[in-house]
N, CA, C and O atoms as CSV, one atom per row, in Angstrom:
chain,resi,resn,atom,element,x,y,z
A,1,UNK,N,N,-6.847,12.502,26.444
A,1,UNK,CA,C,-6.928,13.881,26.894
A,1,UNK,C,C,-6.231,14.705,25.916
A,1,UNK,O,O,-5.186,14.268,25.435
A,2,UNK,N,N,-6.688,15.867,25.554
A,2,UNK,CA,C,-5.779,16.998,25.010
A,2,UNK,C,C,-6.109,18.403,25.884
A,2,UNK,O,O,-7.245,18.581,26.323
A,3,UNK,N,N,-5.078,19.345,26.096
A,3,UNK,CA,C,-5.469,19.870,26.679
A,3,UNK,C,C,-4.897,21.213,25.632
A,3,UNK,O,O,-3.825,21.210,25.026
A,4,UNK,N,N,-6.217,22.627,25.618
A,4,UNK,CA,C,-5.770,23.109,24.716
A,4,UNK,C,C,-5.078,24.806,25.334
A,4,UNK,O,O,-5.569,25.426,26.278
A,5,UNK,N,N,-4.132,25.165,24.692
A,5,UNK,CA,C,-3.215,25.935,25.397
A,5,UNK,C,C,-4.261,27.497,24.944
A,5,UNK,O,O,-4.472,27.693,23.747
A,6,UNK,N,N,-4.611,28.104,25.586
A,6,UNK,CA,C,-5.432,29.185,25.578
A,6,UNK,C,C,-4.965,30.472,25.201
A,6,UNK,O,O,-5.145,31.284,26.108
A,7,UNK,N,N,-4.521,30.866,24.364
A,7,UNK,CA,C,-4.026,31.986,24.569
A,7,UNK,C,C,-4.103,33.124,24.785
A,7,UNK,O,O,-3.355,33.985,24.321
A,8,UNK,N,N,-5.445,33.372,25.860
A,8,UNK,CA,C,-6.016,34.764,26.306
A,8,UNK,C,C,-5.993,35.911,25.833
A,8,UNK,O,O,-5.812,36.856,26.601
A,9,UNK,N,N,-6.155,36.107,24.569
A,9,UNK,CA,C,-6.181,37.160,23.837
A,9,UNK,C,C,-7.488,38.324,24.096
A,9,UNK,O,O,-7.463,39.423,24.651
A,10,UNK,N,N,-8.637,37.549,23.427
A,10,UNK,CA,C,-10.245,38.163,22.944
A,10,UNK,C,C,-10.596,36.953,23.383
A,10,UNK,O,O,-9.817,36.089,23.786
A,11,UNK,N,N,-12.026,36.861,23.293
A,11,UNK,CA,C,-13.354,35.880,23.435
A,11,UNK,C,C,-12.930,35.070,21.954
A,11,UNK,O,O,-12.695,33.872,21.802
A,12,UNK,N,N,-12.924,36.087,21.013
A,12,UNK,CA,C,-13.091,35.420,19.569
A,12,UNK,C,C,-11.926,34.689,19.335
A,12,UNK,O,O,-11.848,33.541,18.898
A,13,UNK,N,N,-10.826,35.616,19.734
A,13,UNK,CA,C,-9.128,34.554,19.243
A,13,UNK,C,C,-9.142,33.396,20.000
A,13,UNK,O,O,-8.833,32.318,19.492
A,14,UNK,N,N,-9.468,33.503,21.166
A,14,UNK,CA,C,-8.939,32.524,22.342
A,14,UNK,C,C,-10.141,31.108,21.748
A,14,UNK,O,O,-9.910,29.902,21.848
A,15,UNK,N,N,-11.230,31.672,21.226
A,15,UNK,CA,C,-12.339,30.698,20.712
A,15,UNK,C,C,-11.890,29.787,19.206
A,15,UNK,O,O,-12.009,28.602,18.894
A,16,UNK,N,N,-11.364,30.925,18.540
A,16,UNK,CA,C,-10.993,30.238,17.363
A,16,UNK,C,C,-9.933,29.356,17.607
A,16,UNK,O,O,-9.888,28.254,17.061
A,17,UNK,N,N,-8.890,29.842,18.554
A,17,UNK,CA,C,-7.539,28.755,18.738
A,17,UNK,C,C,-8.031,27.671,19.131
A,17,UNK,O,O,-7.460,26.692,18.652
A,18,UNK,N,N,-9.090,27.392,19.997
A,18,UNK,CA,C,-9.662,26.105,20.397
A,18,UNK,C,C,-10.275,25.364,19.317
A,18,UNK,O,O,-10.043,24.189,19.031
A,19,UNK,N,N,-11.423,26.492,18.495
A,19,UNK,CA,C,-11.819,25.623,17.589
A,19,UNK,C,C,-11.014,24.973,16.662
A,19,UNK,O,O,-11.428,23.905,16.211
A,20,UNK,N,N,-9.644,25.533,16.185
A,20,UNK,CA,C,-9.100,25.327,14.900
A,20,UNK,C,C,-8.246,23.535,15.860
A,20,UNK,O,O,-8.026,22.504,15.224
A,21,UNK,N,N,-7.991,23.676,17.189
A,21,UNK,CA,C,-7.700,22.390,17.352
A,21,UNK,C,C,-8.781,21.175,17.289
A,21,UNK,O,O,-8.595,20.094,16.731
A,22,UNK,N,N,-9.868,21.559,17.932
A,22,UNK,CA,C,-10.799,20.691,17.674
A,22,UNK,C,C,-11.030,20.309,15.882
A,22,UNK,O,O,-11.269,19.122,15.661
A,23,UNK,N,N,-10.987,20.970,15.009
A,23,UNK,CA,C,-10.659,20.458,13.463
A,23,UNK,C,C,-10.044,19.419,13.427
A,23,UNK,O,O,-10.597,18.610,12.682
A,24,UNK,N,N,-8.726,18.881,14.105
A,24,UNK,CA,C,-8.116,17.641,13.770
A,24,UNK,C,C,-7.930,16.915,14.576
A,24,UNK,O,O,-6.852,16.342,14.734
A,25,UNK,N,N,-9.556,16.663,15.724
A,25,UNK,CA,C,-9.877,15.489,16.489
A,25,UNK,C,C,-10.849,14.642,15.324
A,25,UNK,O,O,-11.346,14.997,14.256
A,26,UNK,N,N,-10.858,13.484,16.006
A,26,UNK,CA,C,-11.669,12.839,14.930
A,26,UNK,C,C,-12.628,12.046,16.519
A,26,UNK,O,O,-12.197,12.077,17.672
A,27,UNK,N,N,-14.005,11.387,16.042
A,27,UNK,CA,C,-14.839,11.044,17.562
A,27,UNK,C,C,-15.536,12.240,18.033
A,27,UNK,O,O,-15.738,13.396,17.663
A,28,UNK,N,N,-15.811,11.482,18.990
A,28,UNK,CA,C,-16.658,12.392,19.963
A,28,UNK,C,C,-15.935,13.496,20.499
A,28,UNK,O,O,-14.760,13.517,20.131
A,29,UNK,N,N,-16.313,14.504,21.326
A,29,UNK,CA,C,-15.228,15.664,21.956
A,29,UNK,C,C,-16.532,16.021,22.962
A,29,UNK,O,O,-17.733,16.076,22.696
A,30,UNK,N,N,-15.803,16.244,24.238
A,30,UNK,CA,C,-16.319,16.842,25.237
A,30,UNK,C,C,-15.180,17.667,25.672
A,30,UNK,O,O,-14.000,17.339,25.792
A,31,UNK,N,N,-15.801,18.896,25.906
A,31,UNK,CA,C,-15.441,20.218,26.353
A,31,UNK,C,C,-15.395,20.472,27.726
A,31,UNK,O,O,-16.438,20.320,28.362
A,32,UNK,N,N,-14.213,20.891,28.395
A,32,UNK,CA,C,-14.543,21.362,29.517
A,32,UNK,C,C,-13.581,23.034,29.848
A,32,UNK,O,O,-12.457,23.450,29.566
A,33,UNK,N,N,-14.586,23.491,30.460
A,33,UNK,CA,C,-13.826,24.976,30.290
A,33,UNK,C,C,-14.045,25.597,32.299
A,33,UNK,O,O,-15.163,25.588,32.813
A,34,UNK,N,N,-13.335,25.856,32.745
A,34,UNK,CA,C,-13.421,26.607,34.101
A,34,UNK,C,C,-13.251,28.000,33.729
A,34,UNK,O,O,-12.645,28.443,32.753
A,35,UNK,N,N,-13.908,28.668,34.698
A,35,UNK,CA,C,-14.221,30.410,34.543
A,35,UNK,C,C,-14.646,30.749,33.482
A,35,UNK,O,O,-15.744,30.393,33.053
A,36,UNK,N,N,-13.637,31.689,32.723
A,36,UNK,CA,C,-13.741,32.570,31.376
A,36,UNK,C,C,-14.004,31.148,30.607
A,36,UNK,O,O,-15.031,30.870,29.989
A,37,UNK,N,N,-12.743,30.221,30.792
A,37,UNK,CA,C,-13.000,29.089,30.075
A,37,UNK,C,C,-14.087,28.515,29.429
A,37,UNK,O,O,-13.949,27.874,28.386
A,38,UNK,N,N,-15.427,28.743,30.108
A,38,UNK,CA,C,-16.770,28.290,29.880
A,38,UNK,C,C,-17.040,28.971,28.449
A,38,UNK,O,O,-17.328,28.314,27.449
A,39,UNK,N,N,-16.918,30.291,28.474
A,39,UNK,CA,C,-17.479,31.087,27.427
A,39,UNK,C,C,-16.571,30.890,25.771
A,39,UNK,O,O,-16.918,31.093,24.608
A,40,UNK,N,N,-15.337,30.417,26.388
A,40,UNK,CA,C,-14.306,30.073,25.063
A,40,UNK,C,C,-15.009,29.043,24.603
A,40,UNK,O,O,-15.326,29.053,23.413
A,41,UNK,N,N,-15.483,27.700,25.638
A,41,UNK,CA,C,-15.655,26.520,25.159
A,41,UNK,C,C,-17.099,26.693,24.539
A,41,UNK,O,O,-17.484,25.706,23.912
A,42,UNK,N,N,-17.784,27.540,24.586
A,42,UNK,CA,C,-19.115,27.649,24.216
A,42,UNK,C,C,-19.246,27.888,22.845
A,42,UNK,O,O,-19.952,27.270,22.048
A,43,UNK,N,N,-18.168,29.268,22.545
A,43,UNK,CA,C,-18.026,29.517,21.218
A,43,UNK,C,C,-17.415,28.757,20.193
A,43,UNK,O,O,-17.781,28.685,19.020
A,44,UNK,N,N,-16.036,27.952,20.963
A,44,UNK,CA,C,-15.372,26.877,20.345
A,44,UNK,C,C,-16.502,25.969,19.633
A,44,UNK,O,O,-16.719,25.915,18.422
A,45,UNK,N,N,-16.966,25.484,20.342
A,45,UNK,CA,C,-17.993,24.431,19.728
A,45,UNK,C,C,-18.947,24.734,18.692
A,45,UNK,O,O,-19.463,23.834,18.031
A,46,UNK,N,N,-19.257,26.171,18.484
A,46,UNK,CA,C,-20.476,26.580,17.232
A,46,UNK,C,C,-19.968,25.627,16.029
A,46,UNK,O,O,-18.833,25.635,15.551
A,47,UNK,N,N,-21.216,24.678,15.581
A,47,UNK,CA,C,-20.689,24.218,14.005
A,47,UNK,C,C,-19.638,23.083,13.877
A,47,UNK,O,O,-19.259,22.583,12.818
A,48,UNK,N,N,-19.165,22.709,15.322
A,48,UNK,CA,C,-18.168,21.521,15.117
A,48,UNK,C,C,-19.531,20.370,15.360
A,48,UNK,O,O,-20.124,20.557,16.423
A,49,UNK,N,N,-19.971,19.428,14.645
A,49,UNK,CA,C,-20.821,18.396,14.831
A,49,UNK,C,C,-20.016,17.009,15.951
A,49,UNK,O,O,-20.717,16.088,16.370
A,50,UNK,N,N,-18.868,17.083,16.204
A,50,UNK,CA,C,-17.841,16.461,17.191
A,50,UNK,C,C,-18.207,16.882,18.233
A,50,UNK,O,O,-18.092,16.068,19.149
A,51,UNK,N,N,-18.646,17.915,18.519
A,51,UNK,CA,C,-18.835,18.062,20.518
A,51,UNK,C,C,-20.174,17.969,20.297
A,51,UNK,O,O,-21.026,18.516,19.596
A,52,UNK,N,N,-20.046,16.588,21.604
A,52,UNK,CA,C,-20.877,16.400,22.104
A,52,UNK,C,C,-21.314,16.718,23.411
A,52,UNK,O,O,-22.510,16.611,23.684
A,53,UNK,N,N,-20.542,17.073,24.202
A,53,UNK,CA,C,-20.751,17.847,25.738
A,53,UNK,C,C,-19.689,18.912,25.865
A,53,UNK,O,O,-18.537,18.823,25.438
A,54,UNK,N,N,-20.225,19.929,26.505
A,54,UNK,CA,C,-19.920,20.976,27.293
A,54,UNK,C,C,-20.008,20.521,28.632
A,54,UNK,O,O,-20.916,19.837,29.104
A,55,UNK,N,N,-18.942,20.974,29.243
A,55,UNK,CA,C,-19.114,20.855,30.867
A,55,UNK,C,C,-18.233,22.274,31.395
A,55,UNK,O,O,-17.076,22.627,31.167
A,56,UNK,N,N,-19.317,22.886,32.184
A,56,UNK,CA,C,-18.595,23.940,32.987
A,56,UNK,C,C,-18.367,23.955,34.400
A,56,UNK,O,O,-19.257,23.812,35.239
A,57,UNK,N,N,-16.756,24.189,34.722
A,57,UNK,CA,C,-16.622,23.957,35.907
A,57,UNK,C,C,-16.330,25.632,36.441
A,57,UNK,O,O,-15.553,26.443,35.937
A,58,UNK,N,N,-17.252,25.812,37.639
A,58,UNK,CA,C,-17.272,27.382,38.230
A,58,UNK,C,C,-17.220,28.109,36.572
A,58,UNK,O,O,-16.431,29.051,36.646
A,59,UNK,N,N,-17.555,28.041,35.715
A,59,UNK,CA,C,-17.704,28.892,34.504
A,59,UNK,C,C,-18.571,29.677,33.819
A,59,UNK,O,O,-19.707,29.631,34.290
A,60,UNK,N,N,-18.427,30.472,32.755
A,60,UNK,CA,C,-19.521,30.949,31.853
A,60,UNK,C,C,-20.015,30.474,31.206
A,60,UNK,O,O,-19.338,29.737,30.489
A,61,UNK,N,N,-21.664,30.517,30.927
A,61,UNK,CA,C,-21.955,29.618,30.191
A,61,UNK,C,C,-22.966,31.201,29.411
A,61,UNK,O,O,-24.096,31.490,29.804
A,62,UNK,N,N,-22.453,31.744,28.657
A,62,UNK,CA,C,-22.948,33.194,28.300
A,62,UNK,C,C,-24.264,32.559,26.802
A,62,UNK,O,O,-24.068,31.555,26.118
A,63,UNK,N,N,-25.224,33.297,26.703
A,63,UNK,CA,C,-26.275,32.948,26.084
A,63,UNK,C,C,-26.058,33.643,24.531
A,63,UNK,O,O,-25.006,34.242,24.307
A,64,UNK,N,N,-26.768,33.568,23.819
A,64,UNK,CA,C,-26.560,33.750,22.124
A,64,UNK,C,C,-26.595,35.549,22.813
A,64,UNK,O,O,-27.356,36.101,23.608
A,65,UNK,N,N,-25.525,35.971,22.137
A,65,UNK,CA,C,-25.620,37.664,22.715
A,65,UNK,C,C,-24.902,38.077,23.551
A,65,UNK,O,O,-24.340,39.164,23.416
A,66,UNK,N,N,-24.755,37.363,24.547
A,66,UNK,CA,C,-24.368,37.720,26.039
A,66,UNK,C,C,-22.734,37.475,25.762
A,66,UNK,O,O,-22.268,36.674,24.953
A,67,UNK,N,N,-21.847,38.541,26.809
A,67,UNK,CA,C,-20.574,38.553,26.813
A,67,UNK,C,C,-19.978,38.038,28.260
A,67,UNK,O,O,-20.961,37.566,28.833
A,68,UNK,N,N,-19.013,37.928,28.984
A,68,UNK,CA,C,-18.715,37.494,30.246
A,68,UNK,C,C,-19.045,38.448,31.150
A,68,UNK,O,O,-19.422,38.242,32.304
A,69,UNK,N,N,-18.804,40.179,30.267
A,69,UNK,CA,C,-18.737,41.222,31.302
A,69,UNK,C,C,-20.477,41.141,31.624
A,69,UNK,O,O,-21.027,41.300,32.714
A,70,UNK,N,N,-21.042,40.875,30.441
A,70,UNK,CA,C,-22.757,41.000,30.446
A,70,UNK,C,C,-23.051,40.023,31.732
A,70,UNK,O,O,-23.913,40.319,32.560
A,71,UNK,N,N,-22.390,39.032,31.807
A,71,UNK,CA,C,-23.067,38.251,32.991
A,71,UNK,C,C,-22.012,38.353,34.353
A,71,UNK,O,O,-22.389,37.626,35.272
A,72,UNK,N,N,-20.960,39.008,34.590
A,72,UNK,CA,C,-20.691,39.096,35.628
A,72,UNK,C,C,-21.278,40.318,36.379
A,72,UNK,O,O,-21.227,40.602,37.576
A,73,UNK,N,N,-21.954,41.075,35.145
A,73,UNK,CA,C,-22.560,42.322,35.979
A,73,UNK,C,C,-24.155,42.225,36.604
A,73,UNK,O,O,-24.710,43.075,37.301
A,74,UNK,N,N,-24.709,40.924,36.133
A,74,UNK,CA,C,-26.244,40.481,36.494
A,74,UNK,C,C,-26.365,39.769,37.785
A,74,UNK,O,O,-27.357,39.137,38.149
A,75,UNK,N,N,-24.827,39.994,38.706
A,75,UNK,CA,C,-25.267,39.531,39.753
A,75,UNK,C,C,-24.803,40.674,40.993
A,75,UNK,O,O,-23.634,41.040,40.867
A,76,UNK,N,N,-25.387,41.150,41.906
A,76,UNK,CA,C,-25.394,42.367,42.568
A,76,UNK,C,C,-24.672,41.978,43.841
A,76,UNK,O,O,-25.256,41.466,44.797
A,77,UNK,N,N,-23.076,42.305,43.802
A,77,UNK,CA,C,-22.694,41.660,45.244
A,77,UNK,C,C,-21.583,40.777,44.588
A,77,UNK,O,O,-20.637,40.357,45.254
A,78,UNK,N,N,-21.709,40.555,43.471
A,78,UNK,CA,C,-20.349,39.740,43.072
A,78,UNK,C,C,-19.332,40.349,43.071
A,78,UNK,O,O,-19.480,41.555,42.871
A,79,UNK,N,N,-18.151,39.946,43.242
A,79,UNK,CA,C,-16.982,40.622,43.269
A,79,UNK,C,C,-15.894,40.194,41.991
A,79,UNK,O,O,-14.873,40.847,41.778
A,80,UNK,N,N,-16.212,39.225,41.342
A,80,UNK,CA,C,-15.412,38.715,40.315
A,80,UNK,C,C,-15.392,39.562,39.068
A,80,UNK,O,O,-14.474,39.330,38.282
A,81,UNK,N,N,-16.157,40.395,38.797
A,81,UNK,CA,C,-16.234,41.193,37.869
A,81,UNK,C,C,-15.466,42.085,37.914
A,81,UNK,O,O,-14.942,42.492,36.877
A,82,UNK,N,N,-15.156,42.699,39.269
A,82,UNK,CA,C,-13.955,44.133,39.646
A,82,UNK,C,C,-12.566,43.335,38.965
A,82,UNK,O,O,-11.785,44.197,38.562
A,83,UNK,N,N,-12.001,41.820,38.706
A,83,UNK,CA,C,-10.957,41.877,38.585
A,83,UNK,C,C,-10.978,40.727,37.232
A,83,UNK,O,O,-10.363,39.661,37.243
A,84,UNK,N,N,-11.660,41.128,36.326
A,84,UNK,CA,C,-12.217,40.936,35.085
A,84,UNK,C,C,-11.541,42.034,33.852
A,84,UNK,O,O,-12.160,43.097,33.900
A,85,UNK,N,N,-10.812,42.044,33.136
A,85,UNK,CA,C,-10.817,43.264,32.513
A,85,UNK,C,C,-10.407,42.846,30.859
A,85,UNK,O,O,-10.321,43.726,30.003
């Protein structure tokens, strides 16, 4: 098990940091992301044939062209969006 240190800067830089870590791993890879980490693993996995599964734990799983704020705004009454900036 390898736990990536997420720099928590932007989705682009966070995903790139995880993707860089993945580049050095041999064999099948299963990524697990919690909350915002779901968006990070979605983007980090792109183009890496070694990634065999993505596991979302109370996570965000954006579709192509979506981002975390888009997802948070889709659900009226949800309070998480007020705490994410």
